[in-house]
C-alpha positions as a LaTeX table, in Angstrom:
\begin{tabular}{lrrr}
\hline
Residue & $x$ (\AA) & $y$ (\AA) & $z$ (\AA) \\
\hline
Met1 & 94.66 & 118.04 & 148.50 \\
Asn2 & 94.28 & 116.24 & 145.16 \\
Arg3 & 95.75 & 117.49 & 141.82 \\
Arg4 & 92.30 & 118.47 & 140.56 \\
Ser5 & 91.61 & 120.70 & 143.63 \\
Ala6 & 94.95 & 122.43 & 143.34 \\
Leu7 & 94.46 & 123.19 & 139.68 \\
Ser8 & 91.06 & 124.63 & 140.48 \\
Ile9 & 92.50 & 126.98 & 143.15 \\
Leu10 & 95.13 & 128.20 & 140.58 \\
Ala11 & 92.58 & 128.75 & 137.98 \\
Leu12 & 90.41 & 130.72 & 140.37 \\
Gly13 & 93.41 & 132.91 & 141.33 \\
Ala14 & 94.22 & 133.63 & 137.76 \\
Ala15 & 90.68 & 134.51 & 136.92 \\
Ser16 & 90.63 & 136.85 & 140.03 \\
Ser17 & 93.73 & 138.51 & 138.75 \\
Val18 & 92.27 & 139.03 & 135.29 \\
Gly19 & 89.12 & 140.33 & 136.76 \\
Leu20 & 90.93 & 142.88 & 138.89 \\
Ser21 & 93.03 & 144.12 & 135.96 \\
Gly22 & 89.93 & 144.31 & 133.82 \\
Cys23 & 87.98 & 146.49 & 136.17 \\
Gly24 & 90.96 & 148.97 & 136.37 \\
Phe25 & 92.33 & 147.90 & 139.69 \\
Ala26 & 96.04 & 148.47 & 140.14 \\
Leu27 & 98.44 & 149.04 & 142.89 \\
Arg28 & 99.45 & 152.61 & 143.44 \\
Gln29 & 102.78 & 153.23 & 141.72 \\
Pro30 & 105.21 & 155.95 & 142.90 \\
Pro31 & 105.34 & 158.98 & 140.53 \\
Lys32 & 108.05 & 159.42 & 138.06 \\
Leu33 & 110.00 & 162.41 & 138.94 \\
Ala34 & 112.23 & 164.69 & 136.68 \\
Phe35 & 115.04 & 165.04 & 139.18 \\
Ser36 & 117.20 & 162.27 & 140.82 \\
Arg37 & 118.33 & 164.00 & 144.12 \\
Ile38 & 116.65 & 166.39 & 146.59 \\
Gln39 & 117.63 & 168.24 & 149.71 \\
Leu40 & 114.97 & 168.71 & 152.41 \\
Thr41 & 115.51 & 171.88 & 154.49 \\
Gly42 & 113.61 & 174.01 & 156.96 \\
Phe43 & 111.97 & 171.18 & 158.85 \\
Ala44 & 112.00 & 170.86 & 162.60 \\
Pro45 & 114.39 & 168.10 & 163.88 \\
Asn46 & 112.72 & 164.69 & 163.89 \\
Ser47 & 109.75 & 166.09 & 161.81 \\
Pro48 & 107.33 & 163.17 & 161.08 \\
Leu49 & 106.15 & 164.70 & 157.91 \\
Ala50 & 109.73 & 165.13 & 156.70 \\
Ala51 & 110.45 & 161.46 & 157.43 \\
Glu52 & 107.31 & 160.32 & 155.59 \\
Leu53 & 108.16 & 162.68 & 152.68 \\
Ala54 & 111.68 & 161.30 & 152.45 \\
Arg55 & 110.44 & 157.67 & 152.38 \\
Ser56 & 107.88 & 158.60 & 149.56 \\
Leu57 & 110.73 & 160.22 & 147.56 \\
Glu58 & 113.03 & 157.25 & 148.08 \\
Asn59 & 110.23 & 154.82 & 146.97 \\
Ala60 & 110.05 & 157.08 & 143.75 \\
Gly61 & 113.81 & 156.47 & 143.14 \\
Val62 & 115.01 & 159.82 & 144.34 \\
Thr63 & 118.00 & 160.12 & 146.69 \\
Val64 & 117.54 & 162.40 & 149.67 \\
Val65 & 120.85 & 164.25 & 150.30 \\
Asp66 & 121.95 & 165.96 & 153.49 \\
Arg67 & 123.41 & 168.98 & 151.73 \\
Val68 & 124.06 & 170.40 & 148.15 \\
Ala69 & 127.51 & 170.88 & 146.90 \\
Pro70 & 128.13 & 174.77 & 146.04 \\
Ala71 & 129.05 & 175.72 & 142.62 \\
Ser72 & 132.76 & 175.58 & 142.08 \\
Ala73 & 135.13 & 177.37 & 139.81 \\
Ser74 & 137.14 & 175.52 & 137.23 \\
Ala75 & 140.81 & 175.90 & 136.46 \\
Ser76 & 139.94 & 178.29 & 133.62 \\
Gly77 & 138.02 & 180.63 & 136.09 \\
Met78 & 134.66 & 179.65 & 134.70 \\
Leu79 & 131.95 & 178.92 & 137.40 \\
Leu80 & 130.74 & 175.30 & 136.98 \\
Lys81 & 127.04 & 174.82 & 136.49 \\
Pro82 & 125.11 & 173.54 & 139.55 \\
Asp83 & 123.78 & 169.95 & 139.05 \\
Pro84 & 120.37 & 170.23 & 137.48 \\
Asp85 & 119.35 & 166.84 & 138.90 \\
Val86 & 119.56 & 168.26 & 142.46 \\
Val87 & 116.65 & 170.29 & 143.83 \\
Val88 & 115.98 & 171.85 & 147.23 \\
Leu89 & 112.60 & 171.58 & 148.96 \\
Lys90 & 112.37 & 174.12 & 151.81 \\
Ala91 & 109.69 & 173.83 & 154.40 \\
Leu92 & 108.28 & 177.32 & 155.15 \\
Ser93 & 105.77 & 176.05 & 157.71 \\
Asp94 & 104.88 & 172.66 & 159.23 \\
Arg95 & 102.36 & 172.87 & 162.08 \\
Arg96 & 99.60 & 170.82 & 163.77 \\
Glu97 & 96.93 & 172.86 & 165.17 \\
Gln98 & 93.93 & 172.02 & 167.55 \\
Val99 & 91.12 & 174.52 & 168.42 \\
Ala100 & 87.90 & 174.14 & 170.35 \\
Ser101 & 85.24 & 174.80 & 167.74 \\
Thr102 & 82.13 & 173.94 & 169.96 \\
Lys103 & 81.50 & 174.42 & 173.64 \\
Thr104 & 78.64 & 173.99 & 176.04 \\
Ser105 & 77.09 & 176.74 & 178.11 \\
Tyr106 & 79.37 & 175.63 & 180.80 \\
Ser107 & 82.61 & 176.04 & 178.67 \\
Gln108 & 83.07 & 172.31 & 178.19 \\
Val109 & 84.51 & 171.45 & 174.87 \\
Arg110 & 82.22 & 169.34 & 172.62 \\
Glu111 & 84.00 & 169.54 & 169.22 \\
Leu112 & 87.54 & 170.05 & 168.16 \\
Thr113 & 88.85 & 171.18 & 164.86 \\
Leu114 & 92.26 & 169.57 & 163.96 \\
Arg115 & 94.40 & 171.23 & 161.27 \\
Thr116 & 97.63 & 170.19 & 159.56 \\
Arg117 & 99.23 & 173.13 & 157.78 \\
Phe118 & 102.32 & 172.79 & 155.47 \\
Ser119 & 103.87 & 175.36 & 153.16 \\
Phe120 & 106.94 & 174.85 & 150.99 \\
Gln121 & 108.84 & 175.91 & 147.91 \\
Leu122 & 111.12 & 174.10 & 145.55 \\
Ser123 & 114.22 & 175.55 & 143.89 \\
Arg124 & 117.32 & 174.54 & 141.86 \\
Ser125 & 120.28 & 173.74 & 143.81 \\
Gly126 & 122.10 & 176.75 & 142.37 \\
Gly127 & 119.19 & 179.12 & 143.07 \\
Gly128 & 116.08 & 179.77 & 140.97 \\
Glu129 & 112.53 & 179.04 & 141.87 \\
Ile130 & 110.84 & 176.03 & 140.45 \\
Ile131 & 107.56 & 175.87 & 142.55 \\
Ala132 & 106.58 & 179.12 & 144.21 \\
Pro133 & 105.67 & 179.12 & 148.04 \\
Thr134 & 102.66 & 176.88 & 148.27 \\
Glu135 & 100.52 & 176.23 & 151.32 \\
Leu136 & 98.56 & 172.97 & 151.98 \\
Leu137 & 96.01 & 173.00 & 154.67 \\
Leu138 & 93.75 & 170.11 & 155.87 \\
Ser139 & 91.27 & 170.09 & 158.66 \\
Arg140 & 89.03 & 167.57 & 160.38 \\
Asp141 & 86.38 & 167.87 & 163.01 \\
Leu142 & 86.35 & 165.62 & 166.13 \\
Thr143 & 83.75 & 165.18 & 168.82 \\
Tyr144 & 85.17 & 165.54 & 172.33 \\
Asn145 & 84.25 & 164.07 & 175.58 \\
Glu146 & 86.20 & 164.79 & 178.75 \\
Ala147 & 85.24 & 161.41 & 180.16 \\
Asp148 & 86.98 & 159.66 & 177.38 \\
Ala149 & 89.99 & 162.05 & 177.00 \\
Leu150 & 92.63 & 159.23 & 176.59 \\
Ala151 & 90.71 & 157.59 & 173.58 \\
Lys152 & 90.29 & 161.03 & 172.09 \\
Gln153 & 94.07 & 161.62 & 172.15 \\
Asp154 & 94.61 & 158.41 & 170.29 \\
Glu155 & 91.92 & 159.52 & 167.69 \\
Thr156 & 93.41 & 162.96 & 167.42 \\
Ala157 & 96.92 & 161.40 & 166.64 \\
Ala158 & 95.42 & 159.09 & 164.05 \\
Leu159 & 93.60 & 162.00 & 162.28 \\
His160 & 96.73 & 164.04 & 162.16 \\
Lys161 & 98.65 & 161.04 & 160.79 \\
Ala162 & 96.09 & 160.58 & 158.07 \\
Met163 & 96.27 & 164.33 & 157.12 \\
Gln164 & 100.03 & 164.20 & 157.18 \\
Ser165 & 99.91 & 161.29 & 154.69 \\
Asp166 & 97.47 & 163.15 & 152.46 \\
Ile167 & 99.72 & 166.20 & 152.43 \\
Val168 & 102.70 & 164.14 & 151.44 \\
Gln169 & 100.76 & 162.77 & 148.54 \\
Gln170 & 99.79 & 166.25 & 147.48 \\
Val171 & 103.40 & 167.38 & 147.64 \\
Met172 & 104.46 & 164.29 & 145.59 \\
Arg173 & 101.95 & 165.08 & 142.95 \\
Arg174 & 103.31 & 168.70 & 142.63 \\
Leu175 & 106.74 & 167.40 & 142.43 \\
Ala176 & 105.80 & 164.94 & 139.77 \\
Ala177 & 104.42 & 167.92 & 137.76 \\
Val178 & 107.76 & 169.41 & 137.53 \\
Arg179 & 109.27 & 169.09 & 133.98 \\
Ala180 & 112.85 & 168.55 & 132.99 \\
Glu181 & 113.14 & 171.93 & 131.18 \\
Gln182 & 112.28 & 173.61 & 134.52 \\
Leu183 & 115.38 & 172.18 & 136.06 \\
Ala184 & 117.80 & 173.49 & 133.47 \\
Val185 & 120.22 & 176.16 & 134.84 \\
Pro186 & 119.73 & 179.58 & 132.98 \\
Ala187 & 122.77 & 180.69 & 130.86 \\
Asp188 & 123.18 & 183.73 & 132.87 \\
Ala189 & 123.71 & 181.69 & 135.98 \\
Val190 & 127.15 & 180.88 & 134.61 \\
Gln191 & 129.77 & 183.48 & 135.21 \\
Ala192 & 132.31 & 184.54 & 132.54 \\
Pro193 & 136.00 & 183.75 & 133.05 \\
Ala194 & 137.68 & 186.09 & 135.50 \\
Leu195 & 139.86 & 188.73 & 133.65 \\
Ala196 & 143.40 & 189.38 & 134.81 \\
Ser197 & 143.47 & 192.70 & 136.69 \\
Ser198 & 145.54 & 195.41 & 134.99 \\
Thr199 & 147.43 & 198.33 & 136.58 \\
Pro200 & 145.66 & 201.53 & 135.93 \\
Arg201 & 147.62 & 204.04 & 133.89 \\
\hline
\end{tabular}
């Protein structure tokens, strides 16, 4: 390849980049979240949705912790405030469903309805709701043929995986909407110093 050809290729690549940016194309960037650490609770062991959600959170710069340290008392007897940068996302429901939506007169399944259902709530580490219990439900219809059952199993798994990824993105958008002031611990969450007990007269 001579020098003129190489320069032409470089110029074409630069022009393509400019064209893509000019038409509004951009790689999807992870959302900016107001908190820096999160605990995921309530999920079944080895939940694929929890694993994908954890990856998305880590890509957004959030640390997924195993547990949240409880509030502790200081030497003066004051209860130390919980860390406002730690939130707890609790899974209330995480289910995949499959129902026969259409059958023949001989009770042979001809169409399936697949559903992925996830409900959750978000709270501060020291208690206090940030996002009220929220349910996300996606469904897809799938034609079914008993003669091609194995291929339909693969298609079913692929559809559930796509719905799972969609739900993770919906959760991330809701987490991105959380504002820093929502993470602040209310003043009444901090106890007053413990008073010395006195002997009744």
